[in-house]
A tleap script that builds the chain and sets N, CA, C and O, in Angstrom:
source leaprc.protein.ff14SB
mol = sequence {
  NMET LEU MET VAL ILE GLY ALA ILE ALA SER
  TYR VAL ASP THR VAL TYR SER ILE LEU GLU
  LEU PHE GLY ILE THR GLY ASP ASN LEU LEU
  SER ILE GLY SER MET PRO VAL VAL SER ILE
  LEU LEU PRO CYS LEU PRO VAL VAL PHE PHE
  ILE SER ALA PHE ALA VAL MET VAL PHE ARG
  LYS TYR ARG GLY CARG
}
set mol.1.N position { -95.573 -54.826 -103.060 }
set mol.1.CA position { -96.922 -55.281 -102.818 }
set mol.1.C position { -97.917 -54.526 -103.713 }
set mol.1.O position { -98.874 -55.110 -104.221 }
set mol.2.N position { -97.678 -53.244 -103.893 }
set mol.2.CA position { -98.586 -52.460 -104.720 }
set mol.2.C position { -98.512 -52.878 -106.188 }
set mol.2.O position { -99.504 -52.794 -106.912 }
set mol.3.N position { -97.338 -53.328 -106.624 }
set mol.3.CA position { -97.209 -53.826 -108.004 }
set mol.3.C position { -98.040 -55.097 -108.193 }
set mol.3.O position { -98.676 -55.280 -109.231 }
set mol.4.N position { -98.032 -55.961 -107.200 }
set mol.4.CA position { -98.820 -57.204 -107.265 }
set mol.4.C position { -100.307 -56.875 -107.284 }
set mol.4.O position { -101.068 -57.470 -108.047 }
set mol.5.N position { -100.721 -55.934 -106.448 }
set mol.5.CA position { -102.126 -55.539 -106.434 }
set mol.5.C position { -102.518 -54.914 -107.771 }
set mol.5.O position { -103.628 -55.132 -108.256 }
set mol.6.N position { -101.615 -54.142 -108.367 }
set mol.6.CA position { -101.880 -53.562 -109.682 }
set mol.6.C position { -102.025 -54.624 -110.756 }
set mol.6.O position { -102.883 -54.512 -111.631 }
set mol.7.N position { -101.190 -55.658 -110.696 }
set mol.7.CA position { -101.293 -56.749 -111.670 }
set mol.7.C position { -102.596 -57.523 -111.491 }
set mol.7.O position { -103.235 -57.909 -112.470 }
set mol.8.N position { -102.986 -57.747 -110.243 }
set mol.8.CA position { -104.255 -58.438 -109.978 }
set mol.8.C position { -105.430 -57.592 -110.437 }
set mol.8.O position { -106.393 -58.118 -110.995 }
set mol.9.N position { -105.363 -56.285 -110.209 }
set mol.9.CA position { -106.434 -55.395 -110.657 }
set mol.9.C position { -106.535 -55.374 -112.176 }
set mol.9.O position { -107.633 -55.287 -112.725 }
set mol.10.N position { -105.407 -55.452 -112.851 }
set mol.10.CA position { -105.412 -55.517 -114.312 }
set mol.10.C position { -106.066 -56.811 -114.792 }
set mol.10.O position { -106.830 -56.812 -115.757 }
set mol.11.N position { -105.759 -57.905 -114.111 }
set mol.11.CA position { -106.373 -59.191 -114.445 }
set mol.11.C position { -107.888 -59.153 -114.210 }
set mol.11.O position { -108.655 -59.664 -115.026 }
set mol.12.N position { -108.310 -58.559 -113.118 }
set mol.12.CA position { -109.743 -58.448 -112.813 }
set mol.12.C position { -110.447 -57.613 -113.874 }
set mol.12.O position { -111.561 -57.940 -114.285 }
set mol.13.N position { -109.807 -56.542 -114.318 }
set mol.13.CA position { -110.383 -55.712 -115.371 }
set mol.13.C position { -110.553 -56.504 -116.658 }
set mol.13.O position { -111.578 -56.388 -117.330 }
set mol.14.N position { -109.552 -57.311 -117.004 }
set mol.14.CA position { -109.638 -58.123 -118.216 }
set mol.14.C position { -110.739 -59.163 -118.117 }
set mol.14.O position { -111.510 -59.345 -119.060 }
set mol.15.N position { -110.820 -59.842 -116.989 }
set mol.15.CA position { -111.850 -60.864 -116.801 }
set mol.15.C position { -113.235 -60.244 -116.818 }
set mol.15.O position { -114.153 -60.800 -117.422 }
set mol.16.N position { -113.400 -59.102 -116.165 }
set mol.16.CA position { -114.704 -58.446 -116.151 }
set mol.16.C position { -115.109 -57.985 -117.553 }
set mol.16.O position { -116.280 -58.070 -117.923 }
set mol.17.N position { -114.144 -57.501 -118.325 }
set mol.17.CA position { -114.446 -57.085 -119.700 }
set mol.17.C position { -114.888 -58.265 -120.556 }
set mol.17.O position { -115.805 -58.141 -121.368 }
set mol.18.N position { -114.239 -59.406 -120.374 }
set mol.18.CA position { -114.619 -60.597 -121.131 }
set mol.18.C position { -116.003 -61.085 -120.706 }
set mol.18.O position { -116.820 -61.441 -121.555 }
set mol.19.N position { -116.269 -61.104 -119.413 }
set mol.19.CA position { -117.590 -61.524 -118.938 }
set mol.19.C position { -118.683 -60.581 -119.426 }
set mol.19.O position { -119.792 -61.013 -119.740 }
set mol.20.N position { -118.363 -59.302 -119.486 }
set mol.20.CA position { -119.316 -58.320 -119.999 }
set mol.20.C position { -119.553 -58.506 -121.498 }
set mol.20.O position { -120.671 -58.336 -121.983 }
set mol.21.N position { -118.497 -58.853 -122.219 }
set mol.21.CA position { -118.603 -59.092 -123.652 }
set mol.21.C position { -119.512 -60.283 -123.956 }
set mol.21.O position { -120.287 -60.254 -124.912 }
set mol.22.N position { -119.411 -61.321 -123.141 }
set mol.22.CA position { -120.251 -62.505 -123.323 }
set mol.22.C position { -121.648 -62.343 -122.741 }
set mol.22.O position { -122.495 -63.216 -122.931 }
set mol.23.N position { -121.907 -61.253 -122.039 }
set mol.23.CA position { -123.232 -61.000 -121.495 }
set mol.23.C position { -123.494 -61.653 -120.163 }
set mol.23.O position { -124.646 -61.742 -119.740 }
set mol.24.N position { -122.464 -62.112 -119.488 }
set mol.24.CA position { -122.644 -62.779 -118.198 }
set mol.24.C position { -122.867 -61.760 -117.087 }
set mol.24.O position { -123.697 -61.974 -116.203 }
set mol.25.N position { -122.136 -60.663 -117.128 }
set mol.25.CA position { -122.323 -59.606 -116.130 }
set mol.25.C position { -122.959 -58.397 -116.803 }
set mol.25.O position { -122.848 -58.200 -118.013 }
set mol.26.N position { -123.617 -57.610 -115.995 }
set mol.26.CA position { -124.244 -56.401 -116.514 }
set mol.26.C position { -123.537 -55.169 -116.002 }
set mol.26.O position { -122.811 -55.224 -115.009 }
set mol.27.N position { -123.746 -54.075 -116.668 }
set mol.27.CA position { -123.138 -52.818 -116.254 }
set mol.27.C position { -123.949 -52.085 -115.194 }
set mol.27.O position { -123.480 -51.086 -114.648 }
set mol.28.N position { -125.119 -52.544 -114.901 }
set mol.28.CA position { -126.008 -51.797 -114.027 }
set mol.28.C position { -125.849 -52.176 -112.555 }
set mol.28.O position { -126.809 -52.066 -111.792 }
set mol.29.N position { -124.663 -52.618 -112.138 }
set mol.29.CA position { -124.447 -52.936 -110.737 }
set mol.29.C position { -124.530 -51.682 -109.871 }
set mol.29.O position { -125.248 -51.657 -108.871 }
set mol.30.N position { -123.805 -50.661 -110.252 }
set mol.30.CA position { -123.813 -49.391 -109.543 }
set mol.30.C position { -123.571 -48.301 -110.571 }
set mol.30.O position { -122.539 -48.299 -111.242 }
set mol.31.N position { -124.492 -47.395 -110.700 }
set mol.31.CA position { -124.380 -46.355 -111.720 }
set mol.31.C position { -124.506 -44.976 -111.097 }
set mol.31.O position { -125.241 -44.769 -110.132 }
set mol.32.N position { -123.773 -44.049 -111.672 }
set mol.32.CA position { -123.923 -42.636 -111.345 }
set mol.32.C position { -124.450 -41.988 -112.606 }
set mol.32.O position { -123.720 -41.821 -113.583 }
set mol.33.N position { -125.702 -41.629 -112.583 }
set mol.33.CA position { -126.351 -41.138 -113.792 }
set mol.33.C position { -126.514 -42.291 -114.759 }
set mol.33.O position { -127.157 -43.289 -114.432 }
set mol.34.N position { -125.945 -42.170 -115.934 }
set mol.34.CA position { -126.015 -43.255 -116.902 }
set mol.34.C position { -124.680 -43.983 -117.048 }
set mol.34.O position { -124.572 -44.918 -117.841 }
set mol.35.N position { -123.652 -43.559 -116.282 }
set mol.35.CA position { -122.329 -44.173 -116.366 }
set mol.35.C position { -122.147 -45.211 -115.268 }
set mol.35.O position { -122.292 -44.890 -114.089 }
set mol.36.N position { -121.832 -46.453 -115.636 }
set mol.36.CA position { -121.574 -47.469 -114.616 }
set mol.36.C position { -120.226 -47.230 -113.930 }
set mol.36.O position { -119.219 -46.975 -114.589 }
set mol.37.N position { -120.225 -47.316 -112.613 }
set mol.37.CA position { -119.030 -47.029 -111.826 }
set mol.37.C position { -117.953 -48.095 -112.061 }
set mol.37.O position { -116.764 -47.778 -112.095 }
set mol.38.N position { -118.361 -49.339 -112.220 }
set mol.38.CA position { -117.399 -50.426 -112.409 }
set mol.38.C position { -116.611 -50.232 -113.698 }
set mol.38.O position { -115.408 -50.490 -113.729 }
set mol.39.N position { -117.255 -49.793 -114.737 }
set mol.39.CA position { -116.571 -49.586 -116.016 }
set mol.39.C position { -115.617 -48.396 -115.975 }
set mol.39.O position { -114.719 -48.299 -116.811 }
set mol.40.N position { -115.796 -47.507 -115.034 }
set mol.40.CA position { -114.892 -46.371 -114.879 }
set mol.40.C position { -113.726 -46.729 -113.960 }
set mol.40.O position { -112.581 -46.376 -114.243 }
set mol.41.N position { -114.011 -47.424 -112.867 }
set mol.41.CA position { -112.980 -47.706 -111.876 }
set mol.41.C position { -112.015 -48.809 -112.274 }
set mol.41.O position { -110.811 -48.679 -112.053 }
set mol.42.N position { -112.512 -49.885 -112.854 }
set mol.42.CA position { -111.635 -51.015 -113.145 }
set mol.42.C position { -110.481 -50.690 -114.082 }
set mol.42.O position { -109.369 -51.147 -113.817 }
set mol.43.N position { -110.666 -49.936 -115.154 }
set mol.43.CA position { -109.497 -49.603 -115.974 }
set mol.43.C position { -108.506 -48.661 -115.291 }
set mol.43.O position { -107.327 -48.639 -115.643 }
set mol.44.N position { -108.978 -47.883 -114.316 }
set mol.44.CA position { -108.100 -46.910 -113.652 }
set mol.44.C position { -107.323 -47.496 -112.476 }
set mol.44.O position { -106.250 -46.995 -112.139 }
set mol.45.N position { -107.840 -48.539 -111.854 }
set mol.45.CA position { -107.205 -49.089 -110.662 }
set mol.45.C position { -105.778 -49.581 -110.887 }
set mol.45.O position { -104.907 -49.251 -110.082 }
set mol.46.N position { -105.491 -50.352 -111.938 }
set mol.46.CA position { -104.099 -50.790 -112.102 }
set mol.46.C position { -103.119 -49.635 -112.240 }
set mol.46.O position { -102.019 -49.682 -111.690 }
set mol.47.N position { -103.509 -48.609 -112.962 }
set mol.47.CA position { -102.626 -47.455 -113.149 }
set mol.47.C position { -102.374 -46.750 -111.820 }
set mol.47.O position { -101.253 -46.325 -111.542 }
set mol.48.N position { -103.406 -46.626 -111.007 }
set mol.48.CA position { -103.260 -45.985 -109.702 }
set mol.48.C position { -102.302 -46.779 -108.815 }
set mol.48.O position { -101.448 -46.195 -108.148 }
set mol.49.N position { -102.436 -48.100 -108.804 }
set mol.49.CA position { -101.551 -48.923 -107.989 }
set mol.49.C position { -100.116 -48.903 -108.518 }
set mol.49.O position { -99.177 -48.878 -107.722 }
set mol.50.N position { -99.924 -48.913 -109.835 }
set mol.50.CA position { -98.578 -48.865 -110.389 }
set mol.50.C position { -97.916 -47.526 -110.084 }
set mol.50.O position { -96.737 -47.492 -109.731 }
set mol.51.N position { -98.646 -46.430 -110.212 }
set mol.51.CA position { -98.090 -45.112 -109.907 }
set mol.51.C position { -97.716 -45.018 -108.436 }
set mol.51.O position { -96.651 -44.501 -108.098 }
set mol.52.N position { -98.579 -45.513 -107.563 }
set mol.52.CA position { -98.269 -45.450 -106.134 }
set mol.52.C position { -97.090 -46.359 -105.784 }
set mol.52.O position { -96.304 -46.020 -104.899 }
set mol.53.N position { -96.948 -47.505 -106.454 }
set mol.53.CA position { -95.802 -48.383 -106.201 }
set mol.53.C position { -94.503 -47.703 -106.601 }
set mol.53.O position { -93.524 -47.755 -105.857 }
set mol.54.N position { -94.483 -47.066 -107.766 }
set mol.54.CA position { -93.274 -46.373 -108.185 }
set mol.54.C position { -92.983 -45.163 -107.298 }
set mol.54.O position { -91.819 -44.853 -107.042 }
set mol.55.N position { -94.008 -44.489 -106.835 }
set mol.55.CA position { -93.804 -43.358 -105.927 }
set mol.55.C position { -93.203 -43.837 -104.606 }
set mol.55.O position { -92.317 -43.181 -104.058 }
set mol.56.N position { -93.670 -44.961 -104.097 }
set mol.56.CA position { -93.120 -45.512 -102.861 }
set mol.56.C position { -91.663 -45.911 -103.072 }
set mol.56.O position { -90.828 -45.674 -102.199 }
set mol.57.N position { -91.343 -46.519 -104.226 }
set mol.57.CA position { -89.956 -46.906 -104.498 }
set mol.57.C position { -89.046 -45.674 -104.560 }
set mol.57.O position { -87.946 -45.693 -104.008 }
set mol.58.N position { -89.485 -44.626 -105.214 }
set mol.58.CA position { -88.677 -43.407 -105.298 }
set mol.58.C position { -88.525 -42.775 -103.928 }
set mol.58.O position { -87.440 -42.310 -103.579 }
set mol.59.N position { -89.595 -42.750 -103.146 }
set mol.59.CA position { -89.541 -42.170 -101.812 }
set mol.59.C position { -88.567 -42.936 -100.928 }
set mol.59.O position { -87.788 -42.326 -100.195 }
set mol.60.N position { -88.601 -44.263 -100.987 }
set mol.60.CA position { -87.688 -45.066 -100.169 }
set mol.60.C position { -86.244 -44.914 -100.615 }
set mol.60.O position { -85.335 -44.944 -99.785 }
set mol.61.N position { -86.022 -44.753 -101.901 }
set mol.61.CA position { -84.661 -44.630 -102.409 }
set mol.61.C position { -84.021 -43.310 -101.985 }
set mol.61.O position { -82.852 -43.280 -101.598 }
set mol.62.N position { -84.780 -42.227 -102.057 }
set mol.62.CA position { -84.223 -40.913 -101.775 }
set mol.62.C position { -84.507 -40.418 -100.368 }
set mol.62.O position { -84.172 -39.276 -100.052 }
set mol.63.N position { -85.102 -41.221 -99.521 }
set mol.63.CA position { -85.407 -40.797 -98.161 }
set mol.63.C position { -84.142 -40.664 -97.327 }
set mol.63.O position { -84.047 -39.771 -96.485 }
set mol.64.N position { -83.181 -41.533 -97.549 }
set mol.64.CA position { -81.959 -41.511 -96.727 }
set mol.64.C position { -80.957 -40.455 -97.120 }
set mol.64.O position { -79.982 -40.254 -96.395 }
set mol.65.N position { -81.144 -39.781 -98.215 }
set mol.65.CA position { -80.148 -38.809 -98.681 }
set mol.65.C position { -80.372 -37.442 -98.117 }
set mol.65.O position { -79.616 -36.518 -98.417 }
savepdb mol mol.pdb
quit
């Protein structure tokens, strides 16, 4: 399930980047200082979900030993 969420998050990041490139969305939705939070979180979310999915798989594999 976490792999699917990671793939969806990657797709959302790509779509948001394209919409931002065309000027449809703005970066000023939520900012901390001068850095927009969306531009920081979206590229990191897929990696976080993929790492947690692999960690869960390793934990389940070696839990019974």
